[in-house]
Each structure stands twice: as structure tokens, then as C-alpha cells.
C-alpha positions as CSV (number, residue, x, y, z in Angstrom):
1,X,-90.4,94.3,-1.2
2,X,-94.2,94.1,-0.5
3,X,-94.0,97.3,1.6
4,X,-93.0,99.4,-1.4
5,X,-96.3,99.0,-3.4
6,X,-98.3,99.2,-0.2
7,X,-96.6,102.5,0.8
8,X,-97.3,103.9,-2.7
9,X,-101.0,102.8,-2.4
10,X,-101.2,104.5,1.0
11,X,-100.3,107.8,-0.7
12,X,-102.8,107.2,-3.5
13,X,-105.6,106.6,-1.0
14,X,-104.5,109.6,1.1
15,X,-104.5,111.9,-2.0
16,X,-107.9,110.6,-3.1
17,X,-109.3,111.2,0.4
18,X,-108.0,114.8,0.3
19,X,-109.5,115.5,-3.1
20,X,-112.8,114.2,-1.9
21,X,-112.6,116.0,1.5
22,X,-113.0,112.7,3.2
23,X,-110.0,113.1,5.6
24,X,-112.2,114.3,8.5
25,X,-111.7,112.7,11.9
26,X,-114.4,110.9,13.9
27,X,-114.8,114.0,16.1
28,X,-117.7,116.3,15.2
29,X,-115.8,119.2,16.6
30,X,-112.0,119.6,17.1
31,X,-111.4,117.7,20.4
32,X,-109.5,119.2,23.3
33,X,-105.9,118.0,23.2
34,X,-103.4,117.6,26.0
35,X,-99.7,117.2,25.1
36,X,-97.8,115.4,27.9
37,X,-94.1,116.0,27.9
38,X,-92.0,114.2,30.6
39,X,-88.5,115.4,31.3
40,X,-85.5,114.1,33.3
41,X,-82.5,116.4,32.9
42,X,-83.8,117.9,29.7
43,X,-83.1,121.5,30.3
44,X,-80.9,121.7,27.2
45,X,-83.7,120.9,24.7
46,X,-87.0,121.5,26.6
47,X,-87.4,125.1,25.7
48,X,-87.4,124.5,21.9
49,X,-89.9,121.7,22.3
50,X,-92.4,123.8,24.3
51,X,-91.9,126.8,22.1
52,X,-92.8,124.8,19.0
53,X,-95.9,123.4,20.8
54,X,-97.0,126.9,21.8
55,X,-96.8,128.1,18.1
56,X,-99.3,125.3,17.2
57,X,-102.4,126.6,15.4
58,X,-104.6,124.0,17.1
59,X,-107.5,125.7,18.8
60,X,-107.9,123.8,22.1
61,X,-104.5,122.8,23.4
62,X,-102.8,122.3,26.8
63,X,-99.2,121.4,27.4
64,X,-98.5,119.4,30.6
65,X,-94.8,119.3,31.5
66,X,-93.7,116.7,34.0
67,X,-90.4,117.0,35.8
68,X,-89.2,113.5,36.8
69,X,-87.0,114.6,39.7
70,X,-84.3,116.3,37.5
71,X,-81.0,117.4,38.9
72,X,-80.4,120.1,36.3
73,X,-82.4,123.2,35.4
74,X,-85.3,121.2,33.8
75,X,-87.8,122.3,36.4
76,X,-86.7,125.9,36.2
77,X,-87.1,125.9,32.4
78,X,-90.6,124.4,32.8
79,X,-91.6,127.1,35.3
80,X,-90.4,129.8,33.0
81,X,-93.0,128.6,30.4
82,X,-95.9,128.9,32.8
83,X,-96.6,132.5,31.7
84,X,-98.6,130.9,28.9
85,X,-102.0,129.8,30.3
86,X,-101.9,126.6,28.2
87,X,-98.8,125.3,30.1
88,X,-99.1,123.3,33.4
89,X,-96.1,122.1,35.3
90,X,-96.0,119.0,37.5
91,X,-93.1,117.6,39.5
92,X,-92.4,114.2,41.1
93,X,-89.5,112.2,42.5
94,X,-87.6,110.3,39.8
95,X,-89.4,107.2,38.7
96,X,-88.9,106.8,35.0
97,X,-90.6,107.9,31.9
98,X,-93.7,105.7,32.3
99,X,-94.5,107.1,35.7
100,X,-94.0,110.7,34.6
101,X,-96.4,110.1,31.7
102,X,-98.9,108.5,34.0
103,X,-98.9,111.5,36.2
104,X,-99.3,113.8,33.3
105,X,-102.2,111.8,31.9
106,X,-103.9,111.7,35.2
107,X,-104.0,115.5,35.3
108,X,-104.8,116.1,31.6
109,X,-108.2,117.3,30.6
110,X,-107.9,116.6,26.8
111,X,-110.2,114.2,24.9
112,X,-107.0,113.2,23.0
113,X,-103.6,112.8,24.7
114,X,-100.4,113.4,22.7
115,X,-97.4,111.8,24.4
116,X,-94.0,113.2,23.4
117,X,-90.4,113.5,24.4
118,X,-88.7,116.7,25.6
119,X,-86.5,117.0,22.5
120,X,-89.3,117.1,19.9
121,X,-89.7,120.1,17.6
122,X,-93.3,120.3,16.4
123,X,-94.8,121.9,13.3
124,X,-97.7,124.4,13.5
125,X,-100.1,121.8,12.1
126,X,-98.7,118.6,13.6
127,X,-101.5,118.3,16.1
128,X,-104.1,118.9,13.3
129,X,-102.7,116.0,11.3
130,X,-102.7,113.7,14.3
131,X,-106.3,114.4,15.0
132,X,-107.2,113.8,11.3
133,X,-105.6,110.4,11.7
134,X,-108.6,109.3,13.8
135,X,-110.7,108.7,10.7
136,X,-112.4,105.5,11.9
137,X,-114.0,104.7,15.3
138,X,-111.8,101.5,15.3
139,X,-108.7,103.6,15.5
140,X,-107.5,104.0,19.1
141,X,-104.2,105.7,18.5
142,X,-102.3,107.6,15.8
143,X,-98.6,107.5,15.2
144,X,-96.9,110.5,13.6
145,X,-93.6,110.7,11.8
146,X,-90.4,111.5,13.8
147,X,-87.3,112.6,12.0
148,X,-83.8,113.5,13.2
149,X,-83.1,117.1,14.2
150,X,-79.4,116.9,14.8
151,X,-77.6,116.3,11.5
152,X,-74.2,117.6,12.5
153,X,-72.4,114.2,12.5
154,X,-71.8,111.3,10.1
155,X,-73.7,108.9,12.4
156,X,-76.8,111.0,12.7
157,X,-76.9,111.7,9.0
158,X,-76.7,107.9,8.3
159,X,-79.5,107.4,10.8
160,X,-81.5,110.1,9.1
161,X,-81.2,108.3,5.8
162,X,-82.2,104.8,6.9
163,X,-85.0,106.0,9.2
164,X,-87.0,106.8,6.1
165,X,-87.3,103.0,5.5
166,X,-89.1,102.8,8.8
167,X,-91.2,105.9,8.5
168,X,-91.5,106.2,4.8
169,X,-92.2,102.6,3.9
170,X,-92.9,100.4,6.8
171,X,-95.4,102.6,8.7
172,X,-97.4,103.3,5.6
173,X,-97.5,99.6,4.6
174,X,-98.3,98.4,8.1
175,X,-101.1,101.0,8.4
176,X,-102.8,99.5,5.4
177,X,-102.3,96.0,6.8
178,X,-103.8,97.2,10.1
179,X,-100.9,95.9,12.1
180,X,-98.6,98.9,12.9
181,X,-96.9,97.5,16.0
182,X,-95.8,100.7,17.8
183,X,-96.8,104.2,18.4
184,X,-93.6,106.2,18.5
185,X,-92.8,107.6,22.0
186,X,-91.9,110.9,20.2
187,X,-95.1,111.5,18.5
188,X,-98.2,109.5,19.4
189,X,-101.9,110.4,20.0
190,X,-104.3,108.4,22.1
191,X,-108.0,108.7,22.6
192,X,-108.8,109.2,26.3
193,X,-111.6,106.6,26.3
194,X,-109.2,104.1,24.9
195,X,-106.5,104.8,27.5
196,X,-109.2,104.3,30.2
197,X,-109.7,100.8,28.8
198,X,-106.0,99.9,28.4
199,X,-105.0,101.2,31.8
200,X,-101.9,103.3,32.6
201,X,-98.5,102.8,31.1
202,X,-96.3,100.0,32.4
203,X,-93.8,101.7,34.7
204,X,-91.5,98.7,34.8
205,X,-90.7,98.2,31.2
206,X,-88.1,99.8,28.9
207,X,-90.5,99.8,26.0
208,X,-93.5,101.6,27.5
209,X,-94.6,102.9,24.1
210,X,-94.5,99.4,22.5
211,X,-96.2,97.7,25.4
212,X,-99.0,100.3,25.4
213,X,-99.6,100.0,21.7
214,X,-100.1,96.2,22.0
215,X,-102.6,96.9,24.8
216,X,-104.5,99.2,22.4
217,X,-104.8,96.2,20.0
218,X,-105.8,93.9,22.8
219,X,-108.6,96.3,23.7
220,X,-110.0,95.8,20.2
221,X,-108.7,98.9,18.5
222,X,-106.0,99.5,15.9
223,X,-103.3,102.1,15.2
224,X,-103.1,104.5,12.3
225,X,-100.2,106.4,10.7
226,X,-100.3,110.1,10.0
227,X,-97.1,110.8,7.9
228,X,-97.7,114.6,7.9
229,X,-97.8,114.8,11.6
230,X,-94.1,115.7,11.8
231,X,-91.8,116.1,14.8
232,X,-88.1,116.5,14.7
233,X,-86.1,114.9,17.5
234,X,-82.6,114.0,18.4
235,X,-80.9,110.8,17.2
236,X,-78.0,109.3,19.1
237,X,-74.9,111.3,18.2
238,X,-72.3,108.9,19.6
239,X,-71.7,105.1,19.2
240,X,-72.2,104.7,22.9
241,X,-75.5,106.5,22.8
242,X,-76.7,104.5,19.8
243,X,-75.7,101.2,21.5
244,X,-77.6,102.1,24.7
245,X,-80.7,103.2,22.9
246,X,-80.8,100.1,20.7
247,X,-80.2,97.8,23.7
248,X,-83.1,99.5,25.5
249,X,-85.4,99.1,22.5
250,X,-84.5,95.4,22.1
251,X,-85.0,94.8,25.8
252,X,-88.3,96.6,25.6
253,X,-89.3,94.3,22.7
254,X,-88.3,91.2,24.7
255,X,-90.3,92.4,27.8
256,X,-93.3,93.2,25.7
257,X,-93.3,89.9,24.0
258,X,-93.0,88.2,27.4
259,X,-95.9,90.2,28.8
260,X,-98.2,89.6,25.7
261,X,-96.9,86.3,24.5
262,X,-100.5,85.1,24.1
263,X,-101.0,87.6,21.4
264,X,-98.1,86.4,19.2
265,X,-99.5,84.4,16.3
266,X,-103.0,84.5,17.8
267,X,-105.7,85.1,15.1
268,X,-108.1,86.2,17.9
269,X,-106.5,89.6,17.6
270,X,-107.1,89.8,13.9
271,X,-104.1,90.2,11.6
272,X,-102.2,91.9,14.3
273,X,-101.7,88.6,16.2
274,X,-100.0,86.7,13.3
275,X,-98.1,89.8,12.3
276,X,-96.3,89.8,15.7
277,X,-94.5,86.6,14.6
278,X,-92.8,88.8,11.9
279,X,-92.1,91.5,14.6
280,X,-90.3,88.9,16.7
281,X,-88.4,87.5,13.7
282,X,-87.3,90.9,12.3
283,X,-86.5,92.3,15.8
284,X,-84.6,89.4,17.3
285,X,-83.7,86.9,14.5
286,X,-83.0,88.9,11.3
287,X,-80.1,90.9,12.8
288,X,-78.3,87.7,13.5
289,X,-79.0,86.4,10.0
290,X,-77.6,89.6,8.5
291,X,-74.2,89.1,10.1
292,X,-74.2,85.4,9.2
293,X,-74.8,86.4,5.6
294,X,-71.9,89.0,5.7
295,X,-69.6,86.4,7.3
296,X,-70.4,83.9,4.5
297,X,-69.6,86.5,1.9
298,X,-66.3,87.4,3.6
299,X,-65.4,83.7,3.9
300,X,-66.2,83.0,0.3
301,X,-64.2,86.0,-0.9
302,X,-61.2,85.1,1.3
303,X,-61.2,81.4,0.2
304,X,-61.7,82.3,-3.4
305,X,-64.8,80.1,-3.6
306,X,-67.4,82.5,-4.9
307,X,-69.5,80.1,-7.0
308,X,-72.5,80.5,-4.7
309,X,-72.3,84.3,-5.0
310,X,-71.7,84.5,-8.7
311,X,-68.7,85.5,-10.8
312,X,-68.9,89.3,-10.5
313,X,-69.1,92.1,-7.9
314,X,-72.7,92.8,-9.2
315,X,-73.6,89.2,-8.4
316,X,-72.4,89.6,-4.8
317,X,-74.4,92.8,-4.4
318,X,-77.5,91.1,-5.7
319,X,-76.9,88.2,-3.4
320,X,-76.8,90.6,-0.4
321,X,-80.0,92.3,-1.6
322,X,-78.3,95.7,-1.6
323,X,-79.8,97.0,-4.9
324,X,-83.3,96.3,-3.6
325,X,-82.5,98.0,-0.3
326,X,-81.3,101.1,-2.2
327,X,-84.4,101.2,-4.4
328,X,-86.6,100.9,-1.4
329,X,-84.6,103.7,0.4
330,X,-85.0,106.1,-2.6
331,X,-88.8,105.3,-2.7
332,X,-89.1,106.0,1.0
333,X,-87.3,109.3,0.7
334,X,-89.6,110.2,-2.2
335,X,-92.7,109.4,-0.2
336,X,-91.4,111.5,2.7
337,X,-90.5,114.3,0.4
338,X,-87.0,114.4,1.9
339,X,-84.9,114.7,-1.2
340,X,-82.3,116.9,0.5
341,X,-81.4,113.8,2.6
342,X,-79.9,112.3,-0.5
343,X,-76.8,114.4,0.2
344,X,-76.1,112.0,3.0
345,X,-75.8,108.9,0.6
346,X,-72.0,108.5,1.2
347,X,-72.8,107.6,4.8
348,X,-74.4,104.4,3.6
349,X,-71.0,102.9,3.7
350,X,-71.7,102.5,7.4
351,X,-74.6,100.1,6.7
352,X,-72.7,96.8,7.0
353,X,-71.1,98.0,10.2
354,X,-74.5,99.1,11.5
355,X,-75.9,95.6,10.8
356,X,-73.1,94.0,12.8
357,X,-73.8,96.5,15.7
358,X,-77.5,95.5,15.7
359,X,-76.6,91.9,16.0
360,X,-74.3,92.5,18.9
361,X,-77.1,94.6,20.4
362,X,-79.6,91.8,20.1
363,X,-77.3,89.3,21.8
364,X,-76.4,91.7,24.6
365,X,-80.0,92.7,25.2
366,X,-81.0,89.0,25.4
367,X,-78.2,88.3,27.8
368,X,-79.3,91.2,30.1
369,X,-82.8,89.9,30.1
370,X,-81.8,86.4,30.9
371,X,-79.7,87.4,33.9
372,X,-82.4,89.9,35.1
373,X,-80.3,93.0,34.8
374,X,-81.8,96.2,36.2
375,X,-84.1,98.0,33.8
376,X,-82.2,101.3,33.7
377,X,-83.6,103.8,31.3
378,X,-80.2,104.9,29.9
379,X,-81.7,108.0,28.3
380,X,-79.8,109.8,25.6
381,X,-77.5,112.6,26.5
382,X,-78.9,115.6,24.6
383,X,-76.8,117.9,22.4
384,X,-79.3,120.6,21.8
385,X,-78.2,120.7,18.1
386,X,-81.0,121.7,15.7
387,X,-80.0,121.3,12.1
388,X,-83.3,122.2,10.5
389,X,-82.8,125.1,8.2
390,X,-85.3,128.0,8.0
391,X,-86.9,126.5,4.8
392,X,-87.2,123.1,6.5
393,X,-89.1,124.8,9.3
394,X,-91.4,126.3,6.8
395,X,-92.0,122.9,5.3
396,X,-92.8,121.5,8.8
397,X,-95.2,124.3,9.5
398,X,-96.9,124.1,6.2
399,X,-97.2,120.3,6.2
């Protein structure tokens, strides 16, 4: 509930800064920017990603493409883009996303490094908005807003809707609280001098973006959110793909918590340390509690003992917190200016099932970590579907 007012206040402050022309970055002149795009078997989506970057209006930009030992035509697609002098192509044996990013960073010349995935479709001013996010010397990294690009299936439409709660509400609120816990691997910008202090990405974790973000805080910096720095990227289009992605994310959280356990609850890291207690609770505990709640409701309805729930269907909905969740969802959509996504409201019927899946994901991920299962990347199988209409592209470019 608290994130709602905080997210609204974020927009009030942002609008005030724009009116007063106080949204300049810490850089006296636009810094050079290197966008590092790693790719492993991404030939199906890579061309659209690079094409969108090359239409950027940012004045000093280079795009570094890193082929991570692909077995498809990824490297050939990358080579076909080298006709533009801003594009550089590197190749290496397969070693995972972290190692590919580290190679790209090592060869980048930019003062700011933007780390992205191969399926991202950028707007013309996305890089501008990321740079504007460095509004304070204490900000070491800026997270943009990633939205689904493939809206051709019920599952991806549902994910598009609920993602607004994370990007529309949570990131805005956590920005104001100065404890945004992760810079999205799809759309994140880092100052070079900060990366020199944090060291390279961990190549042995499934959550390299999360782990690097925590090291930014450990180095004494914080993370900002730039909601107008938009990138459209693929969401899992199959249940299997969703399962594998969420397992990877949860295992990445467990690995990062294990590596940085001294930060959890530690006030030495400012508010970020104590906030990590909530990160652990919401990421590893709440999904279990959600299913327990649903199980209690089902048992009460089946047994006819609904005294704890109330005497009406409305009482049951209130007990589950669904009206509050729906209000927060509409607020998030409003803040993101994504009113067209309301056409996907019928997919919210999947929400209870999704909660159950998240609980199963949590238990499975914990079991894999306990038994020391290999840390396979399990990347998404790309579809190449782009559902952004022409008017949506205009909105991205004008944002």
C-alpha cells in the first residue's frame, strides 16, 4: 500500500524538476556511452535490437556486440551490422552472459556503460533518459523500464499487465526510499568509475544483474530509476519458459543473498541493508504464504466454515486483498501511461494460478541450490514476435 503514494510522489517530483529544468545529469557534457549487447543463439531477435539502437539520437554512442559462442547465425547477424562505424563485434567461446558482458565492458570506451539483452527494442531517446537519471554524484547506476514486446499470447498479456506493478509502482517507490535492489539486465546504465570499484560481473551466478547491483551499494553508491528510459523485450511465451526463467531468478536471489549475507539487515549500508530483509521475505517467503492463504480459503469454502472470511463473496475478496491489488494495478498502469494494456484485464483470472506457480518455483529453486545443481543459464527461446504497433513505437521514440 505504501508504494502507491510513494510512486505518485515520484511523478510529482519528476514533473517539478522538469518544469524547473533541474533534471540535468551530473555530467557537464553528454558522456560517451557504450551499449554492450551479449548474445547466445539470438539471431532471431538481434537485428531489431541493434537497429533500434542505431536510430538513437544520442550523440556519442558505440554498440558492442558480443557473440558468446553461438551455434546459430548470431555472429553472422552481428557482422552484417558492422557497416555502421558505431558497431563493434567481439566473439568468444561460450561461457555465459556474465563472461560475455565482462568482455564487452573490457573493450568499451564509454564513460557510461549500458548493459542490455539481445531482444531489447530501444526508443530514440532511451539513452538520453538513462543519462539524465545520473542526477546526483551518489548515483552509481540507473535502471530503465522494460516492457513486454510479444503480446500475442494470453500468458504474455497477463505478464504485461502485472509487470506494471513492478515497474510502475515498486521501482518508483524504492527509488525514493533509496533502496532499489536490482538494475534490470534488460536496461541498466553504470558509470565506468563505479564499475572499476565494484569489479567485473560474477560469471558464476544466475543473477549477475542482481549481484552487481548489490555491489554498487556496497561501494557506497545507490541506484536510480528512470521510467522514461524504455525498452521493449520478450516475456516468456510458454509455461515451460516462464518456469525456467523464474527458477533462474529465484536461484540468482539465493546465490546473491548467500554472497552478500553480511549486507542483509545491516544498517552500515544505509537503508539498503535493512531493506534487504524485505527483499528476502517477498522473494522467498511471501510466495509460500500466498498459496497457504489460497489453501485456507479453499478449505473454508469446502467445509462451509467461512466465519473467518465473512459472510459474502465480497468479504472473501477483501480477505484476499484482491481489491487493493487491483487498485494498485490501475494506478501503476496510469503512472506508466499504458492504458491500452487494460484490454488484457480478463487475463487476470490467471493470477491465482500464477501465485501457485511462483510458490512451486521457490521450493524447486531452493531444492536445486541445496543439492548444488549446475548453474545452467536456461535462456529463453526467442519468438521474434514484436507486438508494438506503429503508434506505440512513436510513443517510445517521443518519450
